[in-house]
C-alpha positions in Angstrom: 0.0 0.0 0.0 2.8 2.4 0.8 4.4 1.6 -2.5 1.2 2.7 -4.3 1.0 5.8 -2.2 4.6 6.7 -3.1 3.9 6.2 -6.8 0.9 8.5 -6.6 2.9 11.0 -4.6 5.5 11.1 -7.4 2.9 11.7 -10.1 0.8 14.2 -8.3 3.7 16.4 -7.2 4.7 16.9 -10.9 1.1 17.9 -11.7 0.9 20.2 -8.7 4.1 21.9 -9.7 2.9 22.7 -13.2 -0.5 23.8 -11.8 1.3 26.1 -9.2 3.2 27.8 -12.0 -0.1 28.4 -13.8 -1.7 29.8 -10.6 1.2 32.2 -10.1 1.0 33.5 -13.7 -2.8 33.6 -13.6 -2.7 35.6 -10.3 -0.4 38.1 -12.0 -2.8 38.4 -14.9 -5.7 39.0 -12.5 -3.8 41.7 -10.6 -2.3 43.4 -13.7 -5.7 43.5 -15.5 -7.2 45.2 -12.4 -9.5 42.3 -11.7 -8.4 41.7 -8.1 -11.6 43.0 -6.7 -13.8 41.5 -9.5 -15.7 39.7 -6.8 -16.4 41.7 -3.6 -16.6 38.6 -1.3 -14.7 35.4 -0.7 -14.6 32.5 -1.6 -17.6 32.9 -3.8 -18.6 35.8 -6.1 -21.6 37.9 -5.0 -22.6 35.1 -2.8 -22.4 32.3 -5.4 -19.8 29.9 -6.6 -20.0 31.4 -10.2 -20.4 34.9 -11.6 -23.9 36.3 -11.8 -24.8 36.8 -15.4 -28.6 36.5 -15.8 -30.8 39.5 -15.2 -32.2 37.9 -12.0 -28.8 37.0 -10.6 -27.3 40.5 -11.4 -30.3 42.2 -9.7 -29.9 40.0 -6.6 -26.1 40.7 -6.5 -26.7 44.5 -6.8 -29.2 44.2 -4.0 -26.7 42.5 -1.7 -23.8 44.6 -2.8 -25.3 47.9 -3.9 -21.9 49.7 -4.0 -20.2 46.9 -6.1 -21.5 46.9 -9.7 -21.1 43.5 -11.4 -18.4 43.6 -14.1 -18.6 40.0 -15.4 -15.3 39.8 -17.3 -13.3 40.9 -14.2 -15.3 38.7 -11.9 -14.7 35.6 -14.2 -10.9 36.3 -14.2 -10.9 36.3 -10.4 -13.1 33.2 -10.1 -11.0 31.2 -12.6 -8.0 32.0 -10.6 -9.8 30.8 -7.4 -10.9 27.6 -9.2 -7.3 26.8 -10.1 -5.9 27.8 -6.7 -8.6 25.6 -5.0 -7.6 22.7 -7.2 -4.0 23.2 -6.2 -5.0 23.2 -2.6 -6.7 19.8 -3.0 -3.6 18.4 -4.7 -1.4 19.6 -1.9 -3.8 18.1 0.7 -3.4 14.8 -1.2 0.4 15.1 -1.2 0.3 15.6 2.6 -1.8 12.5 3.1 0.2 10.4 0.7 3.5 11.7 2.0 2.9 10.5 5.5 1.5 7.2 4.3 4.6 6.6 2.2 7.1 8.5 4.4 9.7 5.8 4.3 9.7 5.7 0.4 9.4 9.3 -0.7 12.6 11.2 -1.3 11.8 14.2 1.0 10.9 14.4 4.7 7.1 14.2 5.2 7.6 17.5 7.1 8.0 19.2 3.7 4.5 18.5 2.4 3.2 19.3 5.9 4.8 22.8 5.7 3.4 23.1 2.2 -0.1 22.4 3.4 0.2 25.0 6.2 1.5 27.5 3.6 -1.4 26.9 1.3 -3.9 27.3 4.1 -2.2 30.7 5.0 -2.4 31.5 1.2 -6.1 31.0 1.3 -6.4 33.4 4.2 -4.2 36.0 2.3 -6.5 35.6 -0.7 -9.5 36.4 1.5 -7.8 39.4 3.1 -6.7 40.7 -0.3 -10.4 41.1 -1.1 -11.7 42.2 2.4 -8.9 44.6 3.0 -9.2 46.1 -0.5 -5.8 45.2 -2.0 -3.7 46.5 0.8 -0.1 46.3 -0.5 1.4 44.3 2.3 -1.3 41.6 1.9 -1.1 41.5 -1.9 2.7 41.3 -1.8 2.6 38.6 0.9 0.1 36.6 -1.3 2.6 36.8 -4.2 5.5 35.7 -2.0 3.4 32.8 -0.7 2.6 31.7 -4.2 6.3 31.8 -5.2 7.2 29.9 -2.1 4.6 27.3 -2.8 6.0 26.9 -6.3 9.5 26.7 -4.9 8.6 23.9 -2.4 6.7 21.9 -5.0 9.6 22.3 -7.5 12.0 21.0 -4.8 9.8 18.0 -4.1 9.3 17.2 -7.7 12.9 17.5 -8.6 13.9 15.2 -5.8 11.6 12.5 -7.3 12.2 13.2 -11.1 15.7 14.7 -11.3 19.3 13.6 -10.8 21.0 14.9 -7.7 24.3 14.4 -5.9 26.4 16.4 -3.5 29.4 15.5 -5.7 28.2 17.7 -8.6 29.9 20.7 -7.0 33.1 20.3 -5.1 33.8 23.9 -4.2 32.3 25.0 -0.9 32.4 28.7 -2.1 30.4 27.8 -5.3 27.9 25.8 -3.2 27.5 28.9 -1.0 27.0 31.1 -4.0 24.3 28.7 -5.4 22.5 28.9 -2.0 22.8 32.7 -2.0 21.0 32.8 -5.3 17.8 31.8 -3.5 18.1 34.8 -1.2 18.8 37.1 -4.2 15.9 36.0 -6.3 13.4 36.0 -3.5 14.4 39.5 -2.4 14.0 40.7 -6.0 10.6 38.9 -6.3 9.5 40.8 -3.2 10.6 44.1 -4.6 8.8 43.4 -7.8 5.7 42.4 -5.9 5.8 45.6 -3.8 6.2 47.6 -6.9 3.2 46.0 -8.6 0.9 46.0 -5.5 1.6 49.7 -5.1 1.0 50.4 -8.8 4.4 52.0 -8.9 5.7 50.4 -12.1 5.1 53.6 -14.0 6.5 55.9 -11.4 9.2 56.8 -13.9 9.2 55.7 -17.5 12.7 56.7 -18.8 15.6 54.3 -18.7 18.3 53.9 -17.4 17.7 57.2 -15.5 14.5 58.0 -13.6 12.9 61.4 -14.3 16.2 62.2 -16.1 18.2 61.7 -13.0 20.3 58.8 -11.5 19.1 59.8 -8.0 15.6 61.4 -8.3 13.7 62.8 -5.4 12.6 59.8 -3.3 10.6 59.1 -0.1 11.7 55.6 1.1 10.1 55.9 4.5 6.6 56.4 3.1 7.1 54.1 0.1 8.2 51.2 2.3 5.8 51.7 5.2 4.1 48.3 5.4 0.9 49.1 7.2 -1.2 51.4 5.1 -4.0 51.4 2.5 -3.4 51.2 -1.2 -2.3 54.6 -2.6 -2.2 56.2 0.8 0.3 57.1 3.5 0.0 55.7 7.1 -1.9 58.9 7.9 -4.5 58.4 5.2 -3.1 61.0 2.8 -2.6 60.4 -0.9 0.8 58.8 -1.7 3.1 61.3 -3.5 5.3 60.7 -6.5 8.5 60.6 -4.4 7.2 57.5 -2.6 6.2 55.7 -5.8 9.6 56.7 -7.3 11.4 55.2 -4.3 9.6 51.9 -4.7 10.3 51.6 -8.4 13.9 52.8 -8.1 14.6 50.2 -5.5 13.2 47.5 -7.7 15.6 48.7 -10.5 18.5 48.6 -8.1 17.5 45.1 -7.1 17.3 44.1 -10.8 20.9 45.3 -11.3 22.1 43.3 -8.3 20.2 40.2 -9.4 21.6 40.6 -13.0 25.2 40.8 -11.8 24.9 38.0 -9.2 23.0 35.5 -11.3 25.1 36.4 -14.4 28.4 35.7 -12.6 26.9 32.5 -11.1 25.7 31.3 -14.5 29.1 31.9 -16.1 30.8 30.0 -13.2 28.4 27.1 -13.6 29.1 26.9 -17.4 32.5 25.3 -16.3 30.7 22.5 -14.6 29.7 19.6 -16.9 26.9 18.5 -14.6 25.3 21.9 -14.4 26.1 23.4 -17.8 22.6 23.0 -19.3 21.0 24.6 -16.2 23.6 27.4 -16.4 22.5 28.2 -20.0 18.9 28.1 -18.9 19.6 30.5 -16.1 21.5 32.9 -18.3 18.8 32.8 -21.0 16.0 33.5 -18.5 18.0 36.2 -16.9 18.6 38.0 -20.2 14.9 37.7 -21.2 13.7 38.9 -17.8 15.9 42.0 -17.9 14.7 42.7 -21.5 11.1 42.3 -20.4 11.6 44.7 -17.5 13.1 47.4 -19.8 10.4 46.8 -22.4 7.6 47.2 -19.8 9.0 50.6 -18.9 9.6 51.9 -22.4 6.2 50.6 -23.7 4.2 51.7 -20.6 3.4 48.2 -19.1 1.4 46.4 -21.8 -0.5 43.6 -20.2 1.1 40.7 -22.1 4.7 41.9 -21.3 3.8 42.5 -17.7 2.4 39.0 -17.3 5.4 37.6 -19.1 7.7 39.4 -16.7 5.9 37.6 -13.8 6.3 34.3 -15.6 10.0 35.0 -16.1 10.4 35.6 -12.4 8.6 32.3 -11.6 10.8 30.4 -14.1 13.9 31.9 -12.5 12.8 30.7 -9.1 12.1 27.2 -10.6 15.6 27.1 -12.2 17.4 28.2 -9.1 15.5 25.7 -7.0 16.4 22.9 -9.4 20.1 23.9 -9.3 20.1 23.8 -5.5 18.3 20.5 -5.5 20.8 19.0 -8.0 23.8 19.7 -5.7 22.0 18.4 -2.5 22.4 14.8 -1.5 19.6 12.4 -0.9 19.1 11.1 2.6 21.7 8.5 3.2 24.0 9.4 0.2 27.7 9.3 1.0 29.0 12.8 0.5 
């Protein structure tokens, strides 16, 4: 029975990883198409599990939510995202159950799918708060970070079961440390990107490489990075000024430069390793595309398809760095 559970665990984790990538990208699409409040309640939409479209249903919805007019195309975007996220949650619950039943045969500790289940439960709460707290930046950014962390953990579990790993792939302790450091670099940059997007600060300055024609424009970091505040407002409830938006976007640019240098150097170092050369090329290609997308979004004023592609690029960079880290990490019991 435990062998069958392990077999199902191996199959489902791959499906869940692909679905998690889709949920992250779909979430970005919902946010960037301004459909995050397409449904004023949670987990349903105007009190139902679908979007009200008939005249009777719309009339009822407007009676219950008189200040929230029904915009069907936005509501459907939000609900499709919730359907996919809910399906992912059920898959992760299955992985939790199967992981403990086959804990002696799976290639990760059963604690990992347990942490994953707790994370997804917290993600559901963040999804609810995103709606009830009206897109408060700290909640929206936390929701993005939770989605990326979910994707990262699923990628790790999937690669342990489908990939080739060995501590012998990298002999240099310094190179191993640099590979581990890439995780910190990419997640800090994902956070900065999420903070920029959730504050609608992507267009704070549209020239490149300068900002408002200056290398160091007028910026208000204290207000821009104050966590507990409403969308578009200061902690005191006043409208957020341009200097705060500029500080947010400028910091994201600086993070992009640091990320480009760090991952670029790491990628070139990994090209010398025959075991990791293919992953190094993948890392460098994704990095180049991601930087190009970031610049194109600025110059072209954030077209939706490029903005969503930029989020996809970030997710694929996370997946790639997780796989590289997994490849150099020994299985339990492997002689190092």
